[in-house]
C-alpha positions as CSV (number, residue, x, y, z in Angstrom):
1,M,50.0,12.5,38.9
2,R,51.5,14.4,35.9
3,T,51.3,18.1,35.2
4,F,51.1,19.8,32.3
5,N,50.9,24.0,31.5
6,L,47.7,23.3,29.3
7,S,46.9,26.7,28.7
8,D,50.4,27.5,27.2
9,Y,49.9,24.2,24.4
10,L,46.1,25.5,23.8
11,L,47.1,29.0,22.7
12,Q,49.6,28.0,20.1
13,Y,46.4,26.4,18.0
14,L,43.5,27.9,20.0
15,D,42.1,30.7,16.7
16,K,39.6,33.2,18.3
17,V,38.7,34.5,14.7
18,S,37.8,31.2,13.4
19,G,34.1,30.3,12.3
20,T,34.5,27.1,14.2
21,P,33.1,27.6,17.9
22,R,35.7,28.1,20.3
23,N,34.4,25.1,22.7
24,R,34.2,22.9,19.9
25,Q,38.0,23.9,18.9
26,L,38.7,23.8,22.5
27,Y,37.1,20.3,22.8
28,R,38.7,18.9,19.6
29,L,42.4,20.2,20.3
30,M,42.3,17.9,23.9
31,R,41.1,15.1,22.2
32,Q,43.8,15.3,20.0
33,A,46.1,15.9,22.5
34,I,45.0,12.9,24.8
35,L,45.1,11.0,21.4
36,D,48.6,11.8,20.7
37,R,49.7,11.6,24.5
38,V,51.1,15.1,24.3
39,L,48.4,14.8,27.5
40,P,49.7,11.5,28.9
41,P,47.4,9.5,31.4
42,D,47.0,10.6,35.0
43,T,47.8,14.2,33.8
44,R,45.8,16.5,36.3
45,L,43.8,19.5,34.3
46,P,43.2,23.0,35.3
47,S,39.9,23.7,37.3
48,S,37.6,24.8,34.2
49,R,37.9,28.3,36.2
50,D,41.9,28.6,36.0
51,L,42.0,27.4,32.1
52,A,39.2,30.4,31.3
53,S,41.0,32.9,32.6
54,E,44.4,31.9,31.1
55,L,43.2,31.9,28.0
56,A,40.9,35.0,28.0
57,I,37.4,33.1,27.0
58,S,34.3,32.0,29.0
59,R,34.1,29.6,31.3
60,N,31.1,27.8,29.7
61,T,33.1,27.4,27.1
62,V,35.9,25.4,29.3
63,L,32.9,23.4,30.9
64,Y,31.6,22.7,27.3
65,A,34.8,21.0,26.7
66,Y,35.3,19.2,29.9
67,E,31.8,17.7,30.2
68,Q,32.3,16.3,26.5
69,L,35.5,14.8,27.0
70,L,34.3,13.4,30.1
71,A,31.1,12.1,28.5
72,E,33.2,10.3,25.6
73,G,35.6,8.3,28.5
74,Y,39.0,10.7,27.9
75,V,38.9,12.0,31.0
76,E,37.8,11.2,34.6
77,A,36.4,13.0,37.5
78,R,38.0,12.4,40.9
79,A,36.0,14.1,44.2
80,G,37.4,16.2,46.2
81,S,40.9,16.2,43.6
82,G,40.1,17.2,40.5
83,T,39.6,16.5,36.3
84,Y,42.6,13.8,35.2
85,V,43.2,12.2,31.8
86,A,42.0,8.8,31.8
87,D,44.4,6.1,31.8
88,T,42.9,4.4,28.8
89,V,41.1,6.0,25.5
90,P,37.9,5.0,24.8
91,D,37.6,1.2,23.3
92,T,36.6,2.3,19.9
93,V,40.3,4.3,19.6
94,H,43.3,2.1,18.6
95,L,46.2,3.4,18.6
96,P,49.9,2.7,16.8
97,A,52.8,2.9,19.6
98,V,53.3,6.5,20.1
99,T,56.3,7.9,18.6
100,S,57.2,11.7,18.1
101,K,55.9,12.9,14.3
102,R,59.1,13.9,13.5
103,A,61.0,11.3,14.2
104,S,58.6,8.9,12.7
105,A,59.3,7.1,9.6
106,A,57.5,8.9,6.4
107,P,54.1,6.6,5.5
108,E,54.2,4.1,3.4
109,P,52.6,5.5,-0.1
110,V,48.7,4.8,-0.6
111,Q,48.3,1.6,-2.8
112,L,45.4,2.1,-4.9
113,S,43.5,-0.5,-7.1
114,Q,44.4,-0.3,-10.8
115,R,41.1,1.2,-11.7
116,G,41.8,3.7,-8.8
117,H,45.0,4.2,-10.3
118,R,44.0,4.9,-13.8
119,L,41.2,7.4,-12.4
120,V,43.8,9.7,-10.6
121,A,46.6,9.8,-13.3
122,Q,44.3,10.6,-16.0
123,A,42.0,13.5,-13.7
124,G,41.6,16.2,-15.7
125,A,39.3,18.5,-13.2
126,A,41.0,22.2,-12.9
127,T,41.9,23.9,-10.0
128,Q,41.1,27.3,-11.4
129,Q,37.2,27.4,-12.6
130,W,36.7,30.9,-13.0
131,G,38.3,33.8,-15.2
132,A,39.6,34.4,-18.5
133,F,39.3,31.7,-20.2
134,V,38.2,28.9,-18.0
135,P,36.3,26.7,-20.7
136,G,32.8,25.4,-19.5
137,V,31.9,27.9,-16.5
138,P,29.0,30.4,-16.8
139,D,29.0,33.8,-15.7
140,V,27.5,33.2,-12.2
141,T,27.2,36.4,-11.1
142,Q,25.0,37.2,-13.4
143,F,22.0,34.6,-12.0
144,P,18.9,36.1,-10.8
145,H,20.0,35.1,-7.1
146,K,17.0,37.3,-5.8
147,I,14.1,35.3,-7.5
148,W,15.8,32.1,-6.5
149,N,16.1,32.9,-2.8
150,T,12.5,34.0,-2.7
151,L,11.3,30.5,-4.6
152,Q,13.6,28.8,-2.1
153,S,12.3,30.3,0.5
154,K,8.4,29.3,-0.1
155,V,9.8,25.8,-0.5
156,W,11.4,25.9,2.9
157,R,8.4,27.5,4.5
158,K,6.9,24.3,5.2
159,P,8.0,21.4,3.0
160,P,6.2,18.6,3.3
161,I,7.9,15.0,5.1
162,A,8.2,13.3,1.8
163,A,10.9,16.1,0.6
164,L,12.6,15.7,3.9
165,T,13.0,11.8,4.1
166,Y,15.1,9.5,1.2
167,G,14.7,10.5,-2.5
168,H,12.3,7.7,-4.6
169,G,10.8,7.5,-7.4
170,G,13.8,9.1,-10.1
171,G,13.6,12.6,-8.5
172,Y,10.9,15.1,-7.7
173,Q,7.6,14.3,-10.1
174,P,7.0,18.2,-10.8
175,L,10.5,18.7,-12.2
176,R,10.5,15.7,-14.2
177,E,7.3,16.7,-15.4
178,V,8.4,20.4,-16.3
179,V,11.9,18.7,-17.6
180,A,10.3,16.8,-19.9
181,E,7.8,19.5,-21.3
182,Y,10.9,21.7,-21.7
183,L,12.7,19.3,-23.5
184,K,9.7,18.6,-26.0
185,V,9.5,22.4,-26.9
186,S,13.4,23.4,-27.0
187,R,15.1,20.2,-28.2
188,S,12.7,17.9,-29.8
189,V,12.7,15.1,-27.3
190,D,10.5,12.5,-27.5
191,C,9.5,11.7,-24.0
192,E,7.4,11.5,-20.8
193,A,7.9,12.6,-17.1
194,G,8.3,8.8,-16.4
195,Q,11.4,8.6,-18.6
196,V,13.2,11.0,-17.0
197,V,15.5,10.8,-14.0
198,I,16.8,13.5,-12.2
199,T,20.7,13.2,-11.3
200,N,23.3,15.1,-9.6
201,G,25.3,16.1,-13.4
202,I,26.4,14.4,-16.3
203,H,28.8,12.9,-14.4
204,Q,26.1,11.0,-12.3
205,S,24.0,10.1,-15.5
206,I,27.1,8.3,-17.5
207,D,28.3,6.1,-14.0
208,L,24.3,5.5,-14.0
209,C,24.3,4.1,-17.8
210,L,27.8,2.4,-17.4
211,R,26.6,0.6,-13.6
212,L,23.2,-0.6,-15.3
213,L,24.4,-1.3,-19.0
214,S,27.8,-2.3,-19.1
215,D,30.0,-5.5,-17.8
216,P,33.8,-5.3,-17.5
217,G,35.5,-5.7,-21.5
218,D,32.6,-3.7,-22.9
219,V,33.5,-1.7,-25.5
220,A,32.4,2.1,-26.0
221,W,33.3,4.1,-28.9
222,V,34.2,7.6,-28.1
223,E,35.0,10.6,-30.0
224,D,38.0,12.0,-30.6
225,P,38.9,14.3,-29.1
226,C,35.9,14.2,-26.5
227,Y,35.2,14.9,-22.9
228,W,38.2,13.5,-20.4
229,G,35.3,13.0,-17.7
230,A,33.3,10.7,-20.0
231,R,36.5,9.0,-20.8
232,N,37.6,8.6,-17.3
233,L,34.3,7.5,-16.3
234,L,34.5,4.6,-18.6
235,S,38.0,3.6,-17.8
236,A,36.9,3.4,-14.1
237,S,34.1,1.3,-14.9
238,G,36.3,-1.3,-16.7
239,V,35.0,-0.9,-20.3
240,T,37.2,-0.6,-23.1
241,I,37.6,2.5,-25.2
242,R,37.8,2.7,-28.7
243,P,38.3,6.4,-30.0
244,I,36.9,7.3,-33.2
245,K,38.0,10.3,-34.9
246,V,35.8,13.0,-35.8
247,D,35.6,15.1,-39.2
248,A,33.2,18.4,-39.9
249,E,29.8,15.6,-39.8
250,G,30.9,14.5,-36.2
251,I,31.8,11.0,-35.3
252,C,33.6,9.2,-38.2
253,P,34.0,5.6,-37.7
254,S,35.9,3.6,-40.4
255,E,34.9,0.1,-41.8
256,A,37.4,-1.3,-38.9
257,D,35.4,0.4,-36.4
258,L,31.8,-0.7,-38.1
259,A,32.9,-4.4,-38.1
260,A,33.8,-4.8,-34.0
261,V,30.2,-3.5,-32.5
262,P,30.4,-2.0,-29.5
263,R,28.0,-1.7,-26.8
264,F,28.0,1.9,-26.4
265,I,28.9,5.2,-28.7
266,F,29.1,8.0,-26.9
267,V,28.4,11.4,-28.7
268,T,27.9,15.1,-28.3
269,P,26.0,15.6,-31.6
270,S,24.8,19.2,-31.3
271,H,28.1,20.6,-30.4
272,Q,30.7,18.4,-30.4
273,Y,33.3,18.6,-27.4
274,P,35.8,20.2,-28.0
275,L,36.0,21.2,-31.6
276,G,32.1,22.3,-31.8
277,M,31.4,20.9,-34.9
278,V,27.2,19.4,-35.7
279,M,26.5,16.1,-36.4
280,S,25.2,16.2,-40.1
281,L,22.0,14.9,-40.6
282,A,23.2,11.8,-42.7
283,R,25.3,10.9,-40.2
284,R,22.8,10.9,-37.4
285,R,20.9,8.7,-39.6
286,S,23.3,6.4,-40.2
287,L,24.6,5.9,-36.6
288,L,20.9,5.3,-35.2
289,E,20.3,2.7,-37.9
290,Y,23.4,1.1,-36.9
291,A,22.9,1.2,-33.1
292,R,19.2,-0.2,-33.8
293,R,20.6,-3.1,-35.9
294,H,23.2,-4.2,-33.7
295,G,21.7,-3.6,-30.3
296,C,24.2,-1.0,-29.0
297,W,23.6,2.1,-26.6
298,I,23.8,5.2,-27.9
299,I,24.4,8.2,-24.6
300,E,23.8,11.9,-26.3
301,D,25.4,13.9,-24.1
302,D,23.6,17.3,-24.7
303,Y,25.3,19.7,-22.5
304,D,25.0,23.0,-23.7
305,S,22.9,23.3,-26.9
306,E,20.5,26.3,-25.3
307,F,23.6,28.6,-26.4
308,R,23.6,28.7,-30.1
309,Y,24.3,31.9,-31.4
310,S,23.7,31.7,-35.4
311,G,21.8,29.1,-37.8
312,R,18.3,27.3,-36.4
313,P,18.4,25.6,-32.5
314,L,18.9,22.0,-33.6
315,A,16.7,19.0,-32.7
316,S,18.3,16.2,-30.7
317,L,19.3,12.7,-31.7
318,Q,17.3,11.4,-29.2
319,G,14.1,13.0,-31.3
320,M,14.9,11.0,-34.5
321,D,15.6,8.0,-32.7
322,S,12.9,5.1,-33.4
323,G,14.4,2.3,-32.6
324,E,14.7,3.4,-28.7
325,R,18.6,3.2,-28.7
326,V,19.5,6.7,-27.0
327,L,20.3,7.5,-23.6
328,Y,19.6,11.7,-23.7
329,M,21.5,13.6,-20.8
330,G,21.8,17.3,-19.9
331,T,22.6,19.4,-17.0
332,F,21.6,22.6,-15.3
333,S,25.6,23.3,-14.6
334,K,25.5,25.2,-17.9
335,T,22.5,27.3,-17.8
336,M,21.9,27.6,-13.9
337,F,25.4,27.9,-12.3
338,P,27.7,24.5,-12.1
339,G,27.2,24.5,-8.0
340,L,23.5,23.5,-7.9
341,R,24.7,20.1,-9.3
342,L,21.8,19.0,-11.0
343,G,21.0,17.0,-14.4
344,Y,18.7,14.7,-15.8
345,L,18.4,11.5,-18.3
346,V,16.2,10.8,-20.4
347,L,15.8,6.9,-20.8
348,P,13.7,4.8,-23.7
349,Q,10.4,3.6,-21.7
350,G,12.0,-0.2,-21.1
351,L,14.7,1.0,-19.1
352,S,12.7,3.6,-17.2
353,K,11.8,1.4,-13.9
354,P,15.1,-0.7,-14.0
355,F,17.0,3.1,-13.6
356,V,14.8,4.5,-11.1
357,T,15.2,1.3,-9.0
358,G,18.9,1.5,-9.9
359,M,19.3,5.3,-8.6
360,E,18.0,4.7,-5.4
361,E,20.0,1.5,-4.6
362,L,23.1,3.1,-5.5
363,H,22.7,6.6,-4.8
364,R,20.1,7.4,-2.0
365,S,18.8,10.6,-4.7
366,G,17.3,13.1,-2.3
367,Q,17.7,16.9,-2.3
368,A,13.8,17.3,-3.2
369,P,13.6,21.0,-1.5
370,L,16.3,21.8,-4.1
371,Q,14.6,20.3,-7.2
372,A,11.2,21.9,-5.7
373,T,12.9,25.1,-6.0
374,M,14.3,24.5,-9.7
375,A,10.9,22.7,-10.6
376,E,9.0,26.6,-9.8
377,F,11.9,28.5,-11.1
378,M,11.1,27.0,-14.6
379,T,7.3,26.6,-14.6
380,Q,7.0,30.7,-13.6
381,G,9.0,31.6,-16.4
382,H,12.7,32.4,-15.0
383,F,14.8,29.6,-16.4
384,N,13.6,30.8,-20.0
385,S,14.0,34.3,-19.3
386,H,17.8,33.6,-18.0
387,I,18.4,31.5,-20.6
388,R,17.4,34.4,-22.9
389,R,19.5,37.2,-21.4
390,M,22.5,34.9,-20.7
391,R,22.5,33.8,-24.8
392,L,22.9,37.5,-25.5
393,M,25.4,38.4,-23.3
394,Y,27.5,35.1,-24.2
395,G,26.8,36.0,-27.7
396,A,28.6,39.5,-27.3
397,R,31.6,38.3,-25.7
398,L,32.1,35.7,-28.0
399,E,32.2,38.4,-30.7
400,I,34.7,40.3,-28.8
401,L,36.7,37.2,-28.6
402,Q,37.0,36.4,-32.4
403,Q,37.4,40.1,-33.1
404,E,40.9,40.1,-30.7
405,I,41.6,36.6,-32.4
406,D,41.2,38.4,-35.7
407,S,43.3,41.4,-34.8
408,H,46.3,39.1,-33.6
409,F,46.3,36.4,-36.6
410,D,45.6,36.0,-39.8
411,G,44.0,32.4,-39.8
412,T,46.6,31.0,-42.0
413,E,48.5,29.6,-38.9
414,V,46.0,29.8,-35.8
415,E,42.4,29.0,-36.9
416,A,39.3,29.6,-34.7
417,V,36.8,26.5,-34.3
418,G,33.4,25.7,-33.3
419,S,32.9,29.3,-32.6
420,D,28.9,29.5,-33.2
421,A,27.5,28.0,-30.0
422,G,28.1,27.0,-26.4
423,L,30.6,28.7,-24.1
424,H,33.7,27.5,-25.6
425,L,35.8,27.8,-28.5
426,A,39.2,25.9,-29.5
427,L,42.4,27.8,-31.1
428,R,44.1,25.1,-33.2
429,L,47.6,25.6,-33.7
430,P,50.4,24.5,-35.6
431,A,51.4,20.8,-35.2
432,H,55.4,21.9,-33.5
433,C,53.7,24.0,-31.0
434,D,53.5,22.6,-27.5
435,D,50.0,23.1,-26.1
436,K,50.7,22.3,-23.1
437,L,53.5,23.9,-22.5
438,I,51.6,27.3,-23.7
439,A,48.5,26.6,-21.6
440,R,51.3,27.0,-18.6
441,L,53.0,30.0,-19.2
442,A,49.5,31.3,-19.6
443,L,48.4,30.2,-16.3
444,E,51.2,31.6,-15.0
445,R,50.5,34.8,-16.0
446,G,46.6,34.4,-14.7
447,V,45.3,33.4,-18.1
448,A,43.5,29.8,-17.8
449,V,43.7,27.8,-20.8
450,R,43.0,23.8,-21.8
451,P,45.5,22.1,-24.1
452,L,43.7,20.9,-26.9
453,S,45.9,17.7,-27.1
454,S,44.9,17.2,-23.6
455,Y,41.2,15.8,-25.0
456,Y,42.5,13.3,-27.4
457,H,43.2,9.2,-26.4
458,G,46.6,9.3,-27.1
459,A,49.4,11.7,-28.2
460,S,50.1,10.4,-31.2
461,R,46.6,10.7,-32.1
462,A,46.6,14.7,-31.0
463,D,46.5,17.8,-32.7
464,A,47.5,21.3,-31.1
465,G,45.4,23.9,-30.1
466,L,43.8,25.6,-26.9
467,V,40.4,25.8,-25.5
468,L,39.2,28.9,-24.6
469,G,36.0,29.7,-22.4
470,Y,34.4,33.1,-22.7
471,A,31.2,32.4,-20.6
472,C,32.9,33.9,-17.6
473,V,35.1,36.9,-18.6
474,E,33.8,40.3,-18.7
475,D,33.5,42.2,-21.8
476,A,36.0,44.5,-20.9
477,N,38.5,42.0,-19.8
478,I,38.4,39.7,-22.7
479,A,40.9,41.9,-24.9
480,P,43.7,42.1,-22.0
481,A,43.4,38.5,-21.1
482,F,43.6,37.9,-24.8
483,D,46.8,40.3,-25.5
484,I,48.5,37.9,-22.6
485,L,47.5,34.6,-24.1
486,A,48.3,35.4,-27.7
487,K,52.1,36.6,-26.5
488,Q,52.7,33.0,-25.4
489,I,51.3,31.7,-28.5
490,K,53.1,33.9,-30.9
491,A,56.8,33.0,-29.3
492,Y,56.2,29.5,-31.2
493,L,54.8,30.7,-34.2
């Protein structure tokens, strides 16, 4: 029989202010001590009353931990003697030879697949997702939480059984219907509810398209520069990326590009990301005709078209497509809030059924109560009201930011582009500027921007610049934040 001062050990790690219940903490700490051989086999545990007294906690808390360990085979009760650590751990646990953690050698590095290594090495998601000037993030503080909570409570009051089981059919049907109606009116998308698949956002929509329509080695055109997330998903799926330059009219394939027909063409025609130009009507017609003639799939990312501050709203590329070659995708991350994780994919008629089946096989979609709340939010007119209010707010913040840019720079060396729509604008810098260094120095001073060069396919093709998001910056904070950024830029001019 071995003895062990268990209370001293537990007091080192027991967190009495943690959100985790103490009985669960106690169970986990003791279980891990047994697995790590800190509590070796045949160690006698103190009585529940004594341990509770030494830890200054309820005896019921200790009893819960003891009973759970007993049920799982980590300890055993001996009549008239007490509770002891079992001489064997459960059969499902296989432990290596026990050595001191400090004395053990460093673990070997994890070996990812080539695809996994590329994905991790090219990851573009930033740790900071709020404040000046994080691109692409809406002002979530202005979301009508009370209205949403009322609708959500109504849905949860008596949810149907179907809403609580695995999802099927491409999403909650009323949401598919209201999304189809909304897109017809606001974006001139030609679709019915059956062509709409509800997804967890743009990334899942792209992934679904690639899994069902691509084979390894297929070629995809991507705008250069482009959204890093789309580029990384393509790379991870085994698709060969062919970057295509953009000009003032959007994607601009050369004769050599046109001669090598791709499987996919990824575009952001209504507001090119990140430079902000709009694809011209002539370029749109040319692209659609090329896709129809050669059997290419155009994937249209319409990520923030609701926010346009000048000129007429632009129709979608999908609405012009008579050959059913466009897959149209959008998201509620910009109009609602990113944590919602809801998006939609509008498919040609011939792809609707296989994509619904593929969605359920790959992702087992669900979240029907969330989708039902979103459907009510749109049906009752709250969605359109929220967009109108936010459009005015973002337009005012864009104007403030443009005034700050004009007050610091004369436009000869630093130029703002893509500044009439969306939630961000790009600042072009002279070629000699190190935009990654400027972004890093600005971040050290509390201002987050993205280097424009990181959106290009390769360093040799990249232009220097910065991408600034203004949506999640309060009006009063725009000027002081830009002052900090401007100082970093001027050091290189």
